C-alpha beads as a LAMMPS data file, in Angstrom:
LAMMPS data file: protein, C-alpha beads

471 atoms
470 bonds

1 atom types
1 bond types

-500.0 500.0 xlo xhi
-500.0 500.0 ylo yhi
-500.0 500.0 zlo zhi

Masses

1 110.0

Atoms # bond

1 1 1 -75.215 444.699 348.690
2 1 1 -75.962 441.478 346.836
3 1 1 -74.161 442.810 343.736
4 1 1 -71.108 443.665 345.846
5 1 1 -71.069 440.178 347.404
6 1 1 -71.382 438.539 343.980
7 1 1 -68.548 440.698 342.657
8 1 1 -66.327 439.790 345.619
9 1 1 -67.137 436.121 345.162
10 1 1 -66.231 436.342 341.476
11 1 1 -62.915 438.000 342.335
12 1 1 -62.168 435.238 344.845
13 1 1 -63.019 432.511 342.337
14 1 1 -60.977 434.239 339.652
15 1 1 -58.043 434.500 342.013
16 1 1 -58.312 430.840 342.862
17 1 1 -58.541 429.908 339.189
18 1 1 -55.502 431.974 338.289
19 1 1 -53.483 430.583 341.180
20 1 1 -53.889 426.922 340.156
21 1 1 -51.074 426.914 337.578
22 1 1 -48.688 428.557 340.057
23 1 1 -49.557 426.039 342.763
24 1 1 -49.223 423.160 340.325
25 1 1 -45.899 424.510 339.103
26 1 1 -44.606 424.708 342.668
27 1 1 -45.634 421.086 343.206
28 1 1 -43.967 420.073 339.958
29 1 1 -40.757 421.905 340.832
30 1 1 -40.692 420.171 344.198
31 1 1 -41.173 416.732 342.681
32 1 1 -38.593 417.352 339.951
33 1 1 -36.105 418.309 342.650
34 1 1 -36.875 414.995 344.354
35 1 1 -36.197 413.213 341.058
36 1 1 -32.809 414.889 340.692
37 1 1 -31.863 414.267 344.324
38 1 1 -32.841 410.611 344.147
39 1 1 -31.072 410.014 340.838
40 1 1 -27.843 411.729 341.862
41 1 1 -27.756 410.025 345.253
42 1 1 -29.179 406.568 344.508
43 1 1 -29.267 406.154 340.749
44 1 1 -28.039 402.853 339.315
45 1 1 -27.533 403.880 335.680
46 1 1 -23.731 403.994 335.848
47 1 1 -23.570 400.543 337.406
48 1 1 -25.895 399.189 334.721
49 1 1 -23.821 400.841 332.005
50 1 1 -20.616 399.370 333.400
51 1 1 -22.103 395.902 333.008
52 1 1 -23.298 396.567 329.443
53 1 1 -20.026 398.118 328.304
54 1 1 -17.418 396.128 330.197
55 1 1 -18.999 392.808 331.192
56 1 1 -20.938 392.271 327.958
57 1 1 -19.110 394.577 325.530
58 1 1 -19.894 395.377 321.899
59 1 1 -23.419 394.233 321.039
60 1 1 -23.736 394.000 317.272
61 1 1 -27.197 392.762 316.274
62 1 1 -27.207 389.029 315.692
63 1 1 -24.184 388.420 317.918
64 1 1 -23.969 386.432 321.137
65 1 1 -23.233 389.643 323.042
66 1 1 -26.480 391.148 321.774
67 1 1 -28.360 388.075 322.997
68 1 1 -26.678 388.384 326.394
69 1 1 -27.686 392.064 326.573
70 1 1 -31.300 391.136 325.802
71 1 1 -31.350 388.711 328.716
72 1 1 -29.601 391.162 331.042
73 1 1 -32.007 394.038 330.422
74 1 1 -35.037 391.740 330.527
75 1 1 -33.957 390.527 333.985
76 1 1 -33.391 394.120 335.122
77 1 1 -36.931 395.080 334.159
78 1 1 -38.348 392.106 336.023
79 1 1 -36.280 392.980 339.119
80 1 1 -37.580 396.564 338.999
81 1 1 -41.106 395.270 339.396
82 1 1 -42.600 396.542 336.171
83 1 1 -46.216 395.510 335.603
84 1 1 -45.344 393.745 332.337
85 1 1 -42.059 392.734 330.735
86 1 1 -41.713 391.023 327.365
87 1 1 -39.484 390.423 324.367
88 1 1 -40.580 391.392 320.875
89 1 1 -39.179 389.567 317.876
90 1 1 -37.440 391.422 315.080
91 1 1 -35.355 390.257 312.150
92 1 1 -31.771 391.533 312.064
93 1 1 -28.883 391.232 309.603
94 1 1 -25.839 389.281 310.722
95 1 1 -22.462 390.752 309.788
96 1 1 -19.131 389.454 311.068
97 1 1 -15.964 391.545 311.033
98 1 1 -13.565 388.620 311.166
99 1 1 -9.852 388.909 311.832
100 1 1 -8.135 392.271 312.192
101 1 1 -8.127 394.404 309.055
102 1 1 -4.843 395.266 307.336
103 1 1 -4.310 398.403 305.275
104 1 1 -0.749 399.132 304.096
105 1 1 0.227 402.009 301.811
106 1 1 3.377 402.176 299.683
107 1 1 4.878 404.946 297.612
108 1 1 7.883 405.299 295.376
109 1 1 11.139 406.805 296.494
110 1 1 13.006 409.380 294.409
111 1 1 14.687 406.614 292.362
112 1 1 11.232 405.134 291.556
113 1 1 11.950 401.894 293.397
114 1 1 9.487 400.552 295.925
115 1 1 11.153 400.287 299.325
116 1 1 10.072 398.990 302.726
117 1 1 11.064 402.381 304.102
118 1 1 8.281 403.854 302.020
119 1 1 5.409 401.857 303.437
120 1 1 3.071 402.390 306.351
121 1 1 0.287 400.476 308.041
122 1 1 -2.878 402.568 308.565
123 1 1 -5.304 402.400 311.473
124 1 1 -8.425 400.993 309.841
125 1 1 -11.792 399.349 310.503
126 1 1 -14.083 397.665 308.023
127 1 1 -17.446 399.374 307.703
128 1 1 -20.550 397.510 308.783
129 1 1 -22.149 395.314 306.061
130 1 1 -19.080 395.516 303.828
131 1 1 -17.808 392.447 302.063
132 1 1 -14.284 391.200 302.705
133 1 1 -11.374 391.273 300.305
134 1 1 -10.760 387.536 300.128
135 1 1 -7.518 385.823 301.080
136 1 1 -5.452 387.600 298.434
137 1 1 -6.611 391.055 299.447
138 1 1 -7.210 394.016 297.161
139 1 1 -4.427 396.170 295.726
140 1 1 -4.464 399.345 293.715
141 1 1 -3.532 402.968 293.325
142 1 1 -5.294 405.464 295.598
143 1 1 -7.255 408.369 294.173
144 1 1 -8.547 411.054 296.540
145 1 1 -12.007 412.634 296.252
146 1 1 -14.066 414.880 298.502
147 1 1 -17.660 414.312 297.451
148 1 1 -19.818 411.747 295.715
149 1 1 -20.700 413.967 292.756
150 1 1 -17.036 414.165 291.759
151 1 1 -17.127 410.476 290.856
152 1 1 -19.699 411.125 288.132
153 1 1 -17.368 413.654 286.541
154 1 1 -14.314 411.369 286.763
155 1 1 -16.021 408.277 285.364
156 1 1 -14.486 404.936 284.405
157 1 1 -11.416 406.450 282.768
158 1 1 -10.050 407.740 286.084
159 1 1 -11.670 405.377 288.586
160 1 1 -11.475 401.900 287.071
161 1 1 -9.326 399.555 289.202
162 1 1 -8.501 402.378 291.646
163 1 1 -8.955 402.536 295.410
164 1 1 -11.116 405.591 296.078
165 1 1 -10.191 407.589 299.175
166 1 1 -13.084 409.729 300.423
167 1 1 -11.536 412.529 302.472
168 1 1 -14.232 415.123 303.131
169 1 1 -13.872 416.108 306.818
170 1 1 -16.688 416.982 309.159
171 1 1 -17.133 420.763 309.165
172 1 1 -15.479 422.150 312.336
173 1 1 -17.348 425.461 312.016
174 1 1 -20.645 423.740 312.836
175 1 1 -21.612 424.302 316.471
176 1 1 -23.746 421.158 316.422
177 1 1 -21.434 418.232 315.812
178 1 1 -24.465 416.253 314.639
179 1 1 -24.866 418.778 311.827
180 1 1 -21.197 418.347 310.976
181 1 1 -21.649 414.577 310.960
182 1 1 -24.699 414.824 308.732
183 1 1 -22.729 416.888 306.254
184 1 1 -20.024 414.250 305.815
185 1 1 -21.499 410.811 306.489
186 1 1 -22.938 410.220 303.003
187 1 1 -19.474 409.207 301.752
188 1 1 -19.275 406.488 304.395
189 1 1 -22.801 405.201 303.816
190 1 1 -23.008 405.325 300.009
191 1 1 -19.431 405.775 298.835
192 1 1 -18.688 402.118 298.106
193 1 1 -21.533 401.639 295.628
194 1 1 -20.938 405.028 294.056
195 1 1 -17.286 404.118 293.420
196 1 1 -18.145 400.575 292.284
197 1 1 -20.352 402.031 289.560
198 1 1 -17.192 403.264 287.841
199 1 1 -15.058 400.164 288.373
200 1 1 -13.230 400.987 291.628
201 1 1 -11.860 398.007 293.527
202 1 1 -12.407 399.290 297.104
203 1 1 -12.868 402.462 299.120
204 1 1 -11.169 404.039 302.102
205 1 1 -13.140 406.643 304.052
206 1 1 -11.963 409.315 306.451
207 1 1 -13.386 408.570 309.917
208 1 1 -16.471 410.543 310.942
209 1 1 -15.027 412.638 313.764
210 1 1 -13.668 416.118 314.418
211 1 1 -10.903 414.657 316.595
212 1 1 -7.432 414.362 315.114
213 1 1 -6.269 411.000 316.414
214 1 1 -5.414 407.409 315.544
215 1 1 -8.821 405.878 316.307
216 1 1 -10.697 404.643 313.220
217 1 1 -14.511 404.840 313.317
218 1 1 -16.694 402.120 311.872
219 1 1 -20.342 402.592 310.881
220 1 1 -22.860 401.291 308.414
221 1 1 -22.195 400.985 304.683
222 1 1 -25.257 400.605 302.451
223 1 1 -24.865 398.871 299.105
224 1 1 -26.899 399.491 295.983
225 1 1 -27.966 395.923 295.190
226 1 1 -27.910 396.648 291.452
227 1 1 -24.150 397.353 291.509
228 1 1 -21.067 395.254 292.319
229 1 1 -20.108 395.167 295.999
230 1 1 -16.598 396.270 296.907
231 1 1 -14.804 396.395 300.285
232 1 1 -15.144 399.600 302.333
233 1 1 -12.969 400.584 305.281
234 1 1 -12.521 403.688 307.441
235 1 1 -9.120 405.064 308.390
236 1 1 -8.240 407.364 311.285
237 1 1 -8.161 411.127 310.805
238 1 1 -4.421 411.294 311.479
239 1 1 -3.803 408.713 308.769
240 1 1 -6.228 410.466 306.423
241 1 1 -4.365 413.751 306.860
242 1 1 -0.994 412.140 306.280
243 1 1 -2.227 410.215 303.247
244 1 1 -3.706 413.372 301.744
245 1 1 -0.398 415.216 302.119
246 1 1 1.471 412.319 300.591
247 1 1 -0.848 412.213 297.583
248 1 1 0.042 415.808 296.737
249 1 1 3.535 414.697 295.670
250 1 1 3.430 410.919 295.250
251 1 1 1.486 408.144 293.608
252 1 1 0.413 405.887 296.479
253 1 1 -0.575 402.238 296.247
254 1 1 -2.452 400.363 298.935
255 1 1 -2.874 396.741 299.929
256 1 1 -6.096 395.928 301.798
257 1 1 -7.045 392.728 303.569
258 1 1 -10.284 392.246 305.477
259 1 1 -12.301 389.200 306.450
260 1 1 -15.802 390.599 306.820
261 1 1 -18.809 388.602 305.699
262 1 1 -22.583 388.681 305.803
263 1 1 -24.595 385.702 307.058
264 1 1 -28.336 385.043 306.686
265 1 1 -30.628 387.237 308.842
266 1 1 -31.437 386.084 312.366
267 1 1 -34.167 386.612 314.940
268 1 1 -33.404 388.988 317.793
269 1 1 -35.542 390.971 320.223
270 1 1 -36.578 394.340 321.522
271 1 1 -36.926 394.284 325.303
272 1 1 -40.007 396.061 326.633
273 1 1 -41.341 396.776 330.111
274 1 1 -44.071 399.063 331.370
275 1 1 -45.900 400.499 334.345
276 1 1 -49.631 400.672 333.597
277 1 1 -51.327 404.041 333.935
278 1 1 -54.041 404.475 336.539
279 1 1 -56.180 407.088 334.749
280 1 1 -55.271 407.024 331.049
281 1 1 -53.740 403.562 330.544
282 1 1 -54.182 403.723 326.764
283 1 1 -51.927 406.787 326.493
284 1 1 -48.328 405.575 326.320
285 1 1 -45.236 407.560 327.237
286 1 1 -42.226 405.713 325.820
287 1 1 -38.597 406.078 326.889
288 1 1 -35.956 404.162 325.004
289 1 1 -32.498 403.661 323.590
290 1 1 -30.960 401.075 321.275
291 1 1 -29.404 398.022 322.855
292 1 1 -27.168 397.082 319.947
293 1 1 -23.804 398.711 319.329
294 1 1 -20.860 398.244 317.015
295 1 1 -18.532 395.398 317.886
296 1 1 -15.229 397.211 318.397
297 1 1 -15.840 398.947 321.747
298 1 1 -18.265 398.717 324.632
299 1 1 -21.011 400.870 323.154
300 1 1 -21.009 402.993 326.306
301 1 1 -22.104 406.319 324.810
302 1 1 -23.705 404.763 321.710
303 1 1 -26.093 403.686 322.982
304 1 1 -25.612 402.023 326.340
305 1 1 -26.141 405.459 327.885
306 1 1 -29.572 405.776 326.277
307 1 1 -30.580 402.322 327.483
308 1 1 -29.621 402.952 331.100
309 1 1 -31.161 406.443 330.995
310 1 1 -34.441 404.764 330.115
311 1 1 -34.118 402.014 332.707
312 1 1 -33.274 404.617 335.333
313 1 1 -36.555 406.430 334.636
314 1 1 -38.456 403.355 335.817
315 1 1 -36.101 402.751 338.734
316 1 1 -36.449 406.299 340.072
317 1 1 -40.226 406.528 339.673
318 1 1 -40.625 403.172 341.429
319 1 1 -38.281 404.272 344.199
320 1 1 -40.385 407.426 344.717
321 1 1 -43.569 405.300 344.805
322 1 1 -44.930 407.314 341.907
323 1 1 -48.210 406.055 340.432
324 1 1 -48.418 407.264 336.827
325 1 1 -51.675 408.416 335.254
326 1 1 -50.506 407.191 331.862
327 1 1 -48.669 404.016 330.871
328 1 1 -44.911 404.477 331.003
329 1 1 -43.107 402.077 328.711
330 1 1 -39.365 401.409 328.552
331 1 1 -38.008 399.987 325.278
332 1 1 -34.576 398.599 324.468
333 1 1 -34.548 398.699 320.654
334 1 1 -32.445 396.192 318.713
335 1 1 -30.550 396.866 315.470
336 1 1 -30.573 400.663 315.214
337 1 1 -26.993 400.650 313.940
338 1 1 -27.487 398.233 311.094
339 1 1 -30.981 398.549 309.662
340 1 1 -33.510 399.720 312.293
341 1 1 -35.053 396.257 312.548
342 1 1 -36.218 396.822 316.128
343 1 1 -37.734 400.264 315.611
344 1 1 -39.643 399.128 312.546
345 1 1 -40.940 395.958 314.231
346 1 1 -42.045 397.936 317.283
347 1 1 -43.982 400.513 315.250
348 1 1 -45.582 397.869 313.036
349 1 1 -46.894 395.879 315.974
350 1 1 -47.978 399.000 317.844
351 1 1 -49.971 400.185 314.828
352 1 1 -51.593 396.789 314.378
353 1 1 -52.705 396.908 318.019
354 1 1 -54.111 400.407 317.555
355 1 1 -51.901 401.837 320.301
356 1 1 -51.421 405.539 320.901
357 1 1 -48.066 406.928 321.970
358 1 1 -48.808 410.311 323.485
359 1 1 -45.050 410.871 323.663
360 1 1 -41.927 408.916 322.780
361 1 1 -38.539 410.008 324.123
362 1 1 -35.331 408.586 322.688
363 1 1 -31.870 408.973 324.179
364 1 1 -29.247 408.263 321.520
365 1 1 -26.702 411.067 321.752
366 1 1 -24.433 409.895 324.553
367 1 1 -24.164 410.254 328.298
368 1 1 -22.788 413.794 328.407
369 1 1 -24.157 416.832 330.301
370 1 1 -27.843 417.403 329.441
371 1 1 -28.596 420.486 327.354
372 1 1 -32.256 419.996 326.494
373 1 1 -34.878 418.241 324.425
374 1 1 -36.044 418.682 320.836
375 1 1 -39.346 417.516 319.413
376 1 1 -41.304 416.851 316.256
377 1 1 -44.778 415.590 315.313
378 1 1 -47.245 415.398 312.442
379 1 1 -48.051 418.908 311.206
380 1 1 -51.709 418.747 312.208
381 1 1 -50.935 418.146 315.889
382 1 1 -47.528 419.753 316.272
383 1 1 -48.668 423.247 317.279
384 1 1 -50.789 422.118 320.242
385 1 1 -48.216 419.573 321.421
386 1 1 -45.363 422.034 321.051
387 1 1 -47.114 424.774 323.047
388 1 1 -47.679 422.382 325.929
389 1 1 -44.166 420.966 325.654
390 1 1 -42.525 424.398 325.821
391 1 1 -44.763 425.420 328.738
392 1 1 -42.551 423.148 330.851
393 1 1 -39.556 425.328 330.050
394 1 1 -39.510 427.308 333.306
395 1 1 -39.276 424.067 335.272
396 1 1 -36.129 423.077 333.376
397 1 1 -34.439 426.478 333.518
398 1 1 -32.830 425.779 336.945
399 1 1 -31.119 422.837 335.257
400 1 1 -29.872 424.905 332.282
401 1 1 -31.923 423.030 329.705
402 1 1 -33.859 424.115 326.624
403 1 1 -37.032 422.751 325.007
404 1 1 -37.342 423.428 321.288
405 1 1 -38.327 422.071 317.894
406 1 1 -35.979 419.589 316.239
407 1 1 -35.328 415.932 315.541
408 1 1 -36.295 413.000 317.727
409 1 1 -34.672 409.622 317.098
410 1 1 -34.320 406.904 314.468
411 1 1 -36.071 404.196 316.491
412 1 1 -39.112 406.274 317.408
413 1 1 -39.574 408.110 314.096
414 1 1 -41.771 405.288 312.699
415 1 1 -44.336 406.142 315.432
416 1 1 -44.976 409.595 313.976
417 1 1 -48.208 408.518 312.263
418 1 1 -49.794 407.947 315.678
419 1 1 -49.832 411.750 316.057
420 1 1 -48.087 411.934 319.388
421 1 1 -44.991 413.988 320.199
422 1 1 -41.579 412.521 319.335
423 1 1 -38.774 413.840 321.534
424 1 1 -34.993 413.583 321.365
425 1 1 -32.814 413.969 324.455
426 1 1 -29.955 416.380 323.727
427 1 1 -26.786 416.231 325.817
428 1 1 -23.719 418.319 325.004
429 1 1 -22.479 417.043 321.639
430 1 1 -18.945 418.386 321.451
431 1 1 -17.135 415.168 322.462
432 1 1 -19.657 412.614 321.230
433 1 1 -17.992 411.933 317.887
434 1 1 -14.626 411.474 319.565
435 1 1 -15.976 408.090 320.723
436 1 1 -18.775 407.272 318.269
437 1 1 -18.331 403.814 316.666
438 1 1 -14.809 403.330 318.051
439 1 1 -12.889 400.932 320.244
440 1 1 -12.614 403.667 322.912
441 1 1 -16.382 403.991 323.462
442 1 1 -16.121 402.384 326.883
443 1 1 -17.199 403.154 330.431
444 1 1 -14.145 405.296 331.225
445 1 1 -15.365 407.765 328.548
446 1 1 -18.570 408.347 330.557
447 1 1 -18.795 410.677 333.553
448 1 1 -21.086 409.188 336.211
449 1 1 -22.594 412.493 337.320
450 1 1 -23.288 413.625 333.758
451 1 1 -24.963 410.287 333.030
452 1 1 -27.174 410.603 336.103
453 1 1 -28.083 414.195 335.255
454 1 1 -29.361 412.961 331.905
455 1 1 -31.458 410.259 333.533
456 1 1 -32.937 412.800 335.954
457 1 1 -33.813 415.165 333.097
458 1 1 -35.617 412.453 331.136
459 1 1 -37.458 411.243 334.233
460 1 1 -38.586 414.804 334.940
461 1 1 -39.983 415.230 331.440
462 1 1 -41.805 411.908 331.681
463 1 1 -43.332 413.054 334.976
464 1 1 -44.514 416.382 333.506
465 1 1 -46.096 414.797 330.441
466 1 1 -47.731 412.167 332.625
467 1 1 -49.166 414.799 334.983
468 1 1 -50.319 417.360 332.448
469 1 1 -50.637 415.639 329.080
470 1 1 -49.859 417.490 325.855
471 1 1 -53.021 419.518 325.193

Bonds

1 1 1 2
2 1 2 3
3 1 3 4
4 1 4 5
5 1 5 6
6 1 6 7
7 1 7 8
8 1 8 9
9 1 9 10
10 1 10 11
11 1 11 12
12 1 12 13
13 1 13 14
14 1 14 15
15 1 15 16
16 1 16 17
17 1 17 18
18 1 18 19
19 1 19 20
20 1 20 21
21 1 21 22
22 1 22 23
23 1 23 24
24 1 24 25
25 1 25 26
26 1 26 27
27 1 27 28
28 1 28 29
29 1 29 30
30 1 30 31
31 1 31 32
32 1 32 33
33 1 33 34
34 1 34 35
35 1 35 36
36 1 36 37
37 1 37 38
38 1 38 39
39 1 39 40
40 1 40 41
41 1 41 42
42 1 42 43
43 1 43 44
44 1 44 45
45 1 45 46
46 1 46 47
47 1 47 48
48 1 48 49
49 1 49 50
50 1 50 51
51 1 51 52
52 1 52 53
53 1 53 54
54 1 54 55
55 1 55 56
56 1 56 57
57 1 57 58
58 1 58 59
59 1 59 60
60 1 60 61
61 1 61 62
62 1 62 63
63 1 63 64
64 1 64 65
65 1 65 66
66 1 66 67
67 1 67 68
68 1 68 69
69 1 69 70
70 1 70 71
71 1 71 72
72 1 72 73
73 1 73 74
74 1 74 75
75 1 75 76
76 1 76 77
77 1 77 78
78 1 78 79
79 1 79 80
80 1 80 81
81 1 81 82
82 1 82 83
83 1 83 84
84 1 84 85
85 1 85 86
86 1 86 87
87 1 87 88
88 1 88 89
89 1 89 90
90 1 90 91
91 1 91 92
92 1 92 93
93 1 93 94
94 1 94 95
95 1 95 96
96 1 96 97
97 1 97 98
98 1 98 99
99 1 99 100
100 1 100 101
101 1 101 102
102 1 102 103
103 1 103 104
104 1 104 105
105 1 105 106
106 1 106 107
107 1 107 108
108 1 108 109
109 1 109 110
110 1 110 111
111 1 111 112
112 1 112 113
113 1 113 114
114 1 114 115
115 1 115 116
116 1 116 117
117 1 117 118
118 1 118 119
119 1 119 120
120 1 120 121
121 1 121 122
122 1 122 123
123 1 123 124
124 1 124 125
125 1 125 126
126 1 126 127
127 1 127 128
128 1 128 129
129 1 129 130
130 1 130 131
131 1 131 132
132 1 132 133
133 1 133 134
134 1 134 135
135 1 135 136
136 1 136 137
137 1 137 138
138 1 138 139
139 1 139 140
140 1 140 141
141 1 141 142
142 1 142 143
143 1 143 144
144 1 144 145
145 1 145 146
146 1 146 147
147 1 147 148
148 1 148 149
149 1 149 150
150 1 150 151
151 1 151 152
152 1 152 153
153 1 153 154
154 1 154 155
155 1 155 156
156 1 156 157
157 1 157 158
158 1 158 159
159 1 159 160
160 1 160 161
161 1 161 162
162 1 162 163
163 1 163 164
164 1 164 165
165 1 165 166
166 1 166 167
167 1 167 168
168 1 168 169
169 1 169 170
170 1 170 171
171 1 171 172
172 1 172 173
173 1 173 174
174 1 174 175
175 1 175 176
176 1 176 177
177 1 177 178
178 1 178 179
179 1 179 180
180 1 180 181
181 1 181 182
182 1 182 183
183 1 183 184
184 1 184 185
185 1 185 186
186 1 186 187
187 1 187 188
188 1 188 189
189 1 189 190
190 1 190 191
191 1 191 192
192 1 192 193
193 1 193 194
194 1 194 195
195 1 195 196
196 1 196 197
197 1 197 198
198 1 198 199
199 1 199 200
200 1 200 201
201 1 201 202
202 1 202 203
203 1 203 204
204 1 204 205
205 1 205 206
206 1 206 207
207 1 207 208
208 1 208 209
209 1 209 210
210 1 210 211
211 1 211 212
212 1 212 213
213 1 213 214
214 1 214 215
215 1 215 216
216 1 216 217
217 1 217 218
218 1 218 219
219 1 219 220
220 1 220 221
221 1 221 222
222 1 222 223
223 1 223 224
224 1 224 225
225 1 225 226
226 1 226 227
227 1 227 228
228 1 228 229
229 1 229 230
230 1 230 231
231 1 231 232
232 1 232 233
233 1 233 234
234 1 234 235
235 1 235 236
236 1 236 237
237 1 237 238
238 1 238 239
239 1 239 240
240 1 240 241
241 1 241 242
242 1 242 243
243 1 243 244
244 1 244 245
245 1 245 246
246 1 246 247
247 1 247 248
248 1 248 249
249 1 249 250
250 1 250 251
251 1 251 252
252 1 252 253
253 1 253 254
254 1 254 255
255 1 255 256
256 1 256 257
257 1 257 258
258 1 258 259
259 1 259 260
260 1 260 261
261 1 261 262
262 1 262 263
263 1 263 264
264 1 264 265
265 1 265 266
266 1 266 267
267 1 267 268
268 1 268 269
269 1 269 270
270 1 270 271
271 1 271 272
272 1 272 273
273 1 273 274
274 1 274 275
275 1 275 276
276 1 276 277
277 1 277 278
278 1 278 279
279 1 279 280
280 1 280 281
281 1 281 282
282 1 282 283
283 1 283 284
284 1 284 285
285 1 285 286
286 1 286 287
287 1 287 288
288 1 288 289
289 1 289 290
290 1 290 291
291 1 291 292
292 1 292 293
293 1 293 294
294 1 294 295
295 1 295 296
296 1 296 297
297 1 297 298
298 1 298 299
299 1 299 300
300 1 300 301
301 1 301 302
302 1 302 303
303 1 303 304
304 1 304 305
305 1 305 306
306 1 306 307
307 1 307 308
308 1 308 309
309 1 309 310
310 1 310 311
311 1 311 312
312 1 312 313
313 1 313 314
314 1 314 315
315 1 315 316
316 1 316 317
317 1 317 318
318 1 318 319
319 1 319 320
320 1 320 321
321 1 321 322
322 1 322 323
323 1 323 324
324 1 324 325
325 1 325 326
326 1 326 327
327 1 327 328
328 1 328 329
329 1 329 330
330 1 330 331
331 1 331 332
332 1 332 333
333 1 333 334
334 1 334 335
335 1 335 336
336 1 336 337
337 1 337 338
338 1 338 339
339 1 339 340
340 1 340 341
341 1 341 342
342 1 342 343
343 1 343 344
344 1 344 345
345 1 345 346
346 1 346 347
347 1 347 348
348 1 348 349
349 1 349 350
350 1 350 351
351 1 351 352
352 1 352 353
353 1 353 354
354 1 354 355
355 1 355 356
356 1 356 357
357 1 357 358
358 1 358 359
359 1 359 360
360 1 360 361
361 1 361 362
362 1 362 363
363 1 363 364
364 1 364 365
365 1 365 366
366 1 366 367
367 1 367 368
368 1 368 369
369 1 369 370
370 1 370 371
371 1 371 372
372 1 372 373
373 1 373 374
374 1 374 375
375 1 375 376
376 1 376 377
377 1 377 378
378 1 378 379
379 1 379 380
380 1 380 381
381 1 381 382
382 1 382 383
383 1 383 384
384 1 384 385
385 1 385 386
386 1 386 387
387 1 387 388
388 1 388 389
389 1 389 390
390 1 390 391
391 1 391 392
392 1 392 393
393 1 393 394
394 1 394 395
395 1 395 396
396 1 396 397
397 1 397 398
398 1 398 399
399 1 399 400
400 1 400 401
401 1 401 402
402 1 402 403
403 1 403 404
404 1 404 405
405 1 405 406
406 1 406 407
407 1 407 408
408 1 408 409
409 1 409 410
410 1 410 411
411 1 411 412
412 1 412 413
413 1 413 414
414 1 414 415
415 1 415 416
416 1 416 417
417 1 417 418
418 1 418 419
419 1 419 420
420 1 420 421
421 1 421 422
422 1 422 423
423 1 423 424
424 1 424 425
425 1 425 426
426 1 426 427
427 1 427 428
428 1 428 429
429 1 429 430
430 1 430 431
431 1 431 432
432 1 432 433
433 1 433 434
434 1 434 435
435 1 435 436
436 1 436 437
437 1 437 438
438 1 438 439
439 1 439 440
440 1 440 441
441 1 441 442
442 1 442 443
443 1 443 444
444 1 444 445
445 1 445 446
446 1 446 447
447 1 447 448
448 1 448 449
449 1 449 450
450 1 450 451
451 1 451 452
452 1 452 453
453 1 453 454
454 1 454 455
455 1 455 456
456 1 456 457
457 1 457 458
458 1 458 459
459 1 459 460
460 1 460 461
461 1 461 462
462 1 462 463
463 1 463 464
464 1 464 465
465 1 465 466
466 1 466 467
467 1 467 468
468 1 468 469
469 1 469 470
470 1 470 471
């Protein structure tokens, strides 16, 4: 009889033990639904983004607009009632675009005489960090290339005094537009120095987008300091296509004028706020985006969306009176676009303090419909973290989202040595590079519901990591 009672008791205890995950999952599903309901009904992220994009505008690091954005987001964090809010110094480059760029091509008519009928102004933007042309501009014959290695084969004989036109398009067969971007962006980043090595006077670069339109895309240009610096500008895809066709039958000259210049570095700030954890305050869960943007648009998708996603996490959890076990920290990084000054400063100070980021989530892929999250970590801890991370998958399946291995984000990558999990938010990418680094990256390119869905997804992941950890 005693043996039977013990056996029954063991079965009961076993049943209770096995039922805990199911009960917990039901509680999690219920709370996640509350997060989504609250965000979709009462979220403020779109309103915050409108102010960043339209009231403040482009926020290039070192500019007055960037300073205004620092003050705006600092005040927002204070108003939300975070336990601590502070600014963290970082050094940033200061680059000024100057007056509107001018790129005019000319080609010879059939009688070999230059004519005004055979000239065209191209839609162009100077690339970030590039030098200007000077008052007299830069003139020369255009030579088209498709990859950097080709320049080594052409050498000084073919490239000296030419204007190099890099025209390798993003690969439209790539399902991930970020993969397509990665396969083409080297010519924008390194093309100027590569061409300068062989005596080129300037470079024109096809805009980094799959869209066929008249919108030029700016973006960073990185010079090799051991080589001469030459002007670098991007032209729209429509103009790139037309120029390429023209070069098949004509010699084309170009006149370029730009007024860009670099000033001495300046001090700017990351903006940081946090809610202190009640049980594990030394374990930090970070959510963040980069506050700076290029100067030509409103930086709505890149990366105002990521900033307001992160701010909305705090707003929603506070609204739901949620008391986190772990410290939840919101970071507005400065200078992602032009040198990663903010991300590097944040990681350096965090390491000096001996902090531990259990998880860091970056949103820097736009405000489109959420598709999932990808993650990475140091090899020695990745397996355990990844197993726990993917165990949340069933809770995200009602929202059509995946959890898988992949990249995280440029600003949080320097935290990898702390051996936490680095996570990238992944919205639908198909339209992102239509707006990336352009004058049309403004609030009207962002759908309010899609933006709020992203904020709800990130808040839900923060909640799950806070509740269950990553072991």
